[in-house]
C-alpha positions in Angstrom: -8.5 -24.6 13.9 -10.0 -20.9 13.9 -11.5 -19.8 10.4 -12.3 -16.3 9.5 -13.7 -14.9 6.3 -12.6 -11.4 4.5 -13.6 -10.1 1.0 -13.0 -13.5 -0.6 -10.4 -15.3 1.6 -11.0 -17.9 4.3 -7.9 -17.9 6.3 -7.2 -20.5 9.2 -5.3 -20.0 11.8 -3.7 -23.1 12.9 -0.5 -24.1 15.3 2.3 -23.3 13.1 1.3 -21.8 10.4 -1.9 -19.3 8.5 -3.6 -20.9 5.3 -5.5 -18.2 3.3 -8.1 -20.1 0.5 -9.4 -17.8 -2.0 -12.6 -18.2 -2.4 -14.6 -16.9 -5.4 -18.2 -15.9 -6.4 -20.1 -12.7 -7.6 -20.2 -11.3 -4.1 -16.4 -11.1 -2.9 -15.6 -6.9 -3.1 -11.9 -7.2 -4.1 -12.0 -3.5 -4.2 -12.9 -2.3 -0.8 -10.6 -5.5 0.0 -7.8 -3.7 -1.1 -9.1 -0.2 0.3 -9.1 -1.5 3.3 -5.8 -2.8 3.7 -4.6 0.7 2.3 -5.8 2.6 5.2 -4.7 -0.1 7.8 -1.1 0.3 6.0 -1.1 4.3 6.4 -2.8 3.7 10.1 0.2 1.8 10.9 2.6 4.6 9.1 1.2 6.5 11.8 2.1 4.2 14.4 5.4 4.0 13.1 6.1 7.6 12.9 5.1 7.9 16.5 7.2 5.2 17.8 10.3 6.7 15.9 10.6 4.0 13.1 10.6 6.5 10.3 12.2 3.5 7.7 9.1 1.9 8.2 6.7 4.4 8.8 7.9 5.4 4.7 7.7 2.0 4.0 4.0 1.5 4.9 3.1 4.6 3.2 4.7 2.6 -0.2 2.5 -0.2 1.0 -0.6 2.1 1.4 -0.8 3.4 -1.8 0.2 0.1 -3.7 -2.5 -1.0 -2.6 -4.7 1.7 -3.3 -3.7 1.4 -7.1 -3.9 -2.4 -6.8 -8.2 -1.7 -5.8 -8.0 0.8 -9.0 -7.1 -1.6 -11.3 -9.3 -4.4 -9.5 -12.0 -1.7 -10.5 -11.5 -1.7 -14.0 -11.9 -6.0 -13.6 -8.2 -6.6 -14.1 -6.3 -8.7 -11.5 -3.2 -6.4 -10.0 0.1 -7.7 -10.8 2.3 -9.1 -7.8 4.9 -5.8 -8.2 5.6 -2.9 -6.3 6.7 -0.1 -8.9 3.9 2.4 -8.1 4.6 4.2 -11.3 3.7 1.2 -13.3 0.7 0.1 -11.0 -1.0 3.9 -11.9 -0.2 3.2 -15.3 -2.1 -0.7 -15.4 -4.8 1.4 -13.1 -5.0 4.0 -15.6 -4.2 7.2 -13.6 -0.6 7.3 -14.2 -1.7 10.5 -16.8 -4.6 11.5 -14.6 -2.1 12.5 -11.9 -0.9 16.0 -11.1 2.9 16.7 -10.3 2.8 16.5 -6.9 1.1 13.3 -7.3 3.5 11.1 -9.2 6.3 13.0 -7.6 5.1 11.5 -4.5 5.0 7.6 -6.3 8.9 8.6 -7.2 9.5 9.1 -3.4 7.7 6.4 -2.2 9.5 4.0 -4.9 12.6 3.4 -3.3 11.6 2.9 -0.1 9.8 -0.1 -0.7 13.3 -1.7 -1.3 16.0 0.3 0.9 13.6 -0.6 3.4 14.6 -4.6 3.2 18.2 -4.3 2.6 20.7 -3.4 5.3 23.2 -0.7 3.2 20.2 0.5 1.7 18.6 1.3 4.9 20.9 2.9 6.9 21.5 5.4 4.3 17.6 6.5 4.2 17.4 6.3 7.9 19.7 9.1 8.2 18.5 11.0 5.9 14.4 10.5 6.7 13.3 13.2 8.7 9.8 13.1 11.3 8.7 15.8 9.1 9.5 14.4 5.9 7.7 11.2 7.3 4.5 12.9 8.6 4.3 14.7 5.5 4.8 11.7 3.3 1.8 9.8 5.5 -0.4 13.3 4.7 0.8 13.1 1.1 -0.4 9.3 0.9 -3.7 9.4 3.0 -4.7 12.6 -0.1 -3.4 9.9 -2.8 -5.5 7.3 -1.4 -8.5 9.5 -1.3 -7.9 11.0 -4.9 -7.4 7.0 -5.8 -10.8 6.2 -4.5 -12.6 9.2 -6.8 -11.1 7.7 -9.9 -12.8 4.1 -9.1 
């Protein structure tokens, strides 16, 4: 079974599953692990946008900002909770009160996308109102948010 190591995790690829084992130690850079994932997710959001998958692009923007906020939480020595509410994560990371109004507005826009991308009734409603231009703006704003969060580390 092939094995890869990435940011404190040993990932084994078997025939029927992927096993993830946490490996600790003082050299594990969890902040960069979360930031790398955030950057990757916003890039995936752009690919999805370009292929017309707007709802899923918005969902990836949510994931990207979520992971950047979890990097911030790691940077203050805390383990991020397994929650997805961006406002709560920003509060736990100590940055919610530092955010400009347009940044907290972005959190409010992205929060519903993580739920509505998962449930068919909501999915169809959002698909009807999320335009290509709006989605592109979400990608750009998410990128800016990630960069801003990095300045707060």
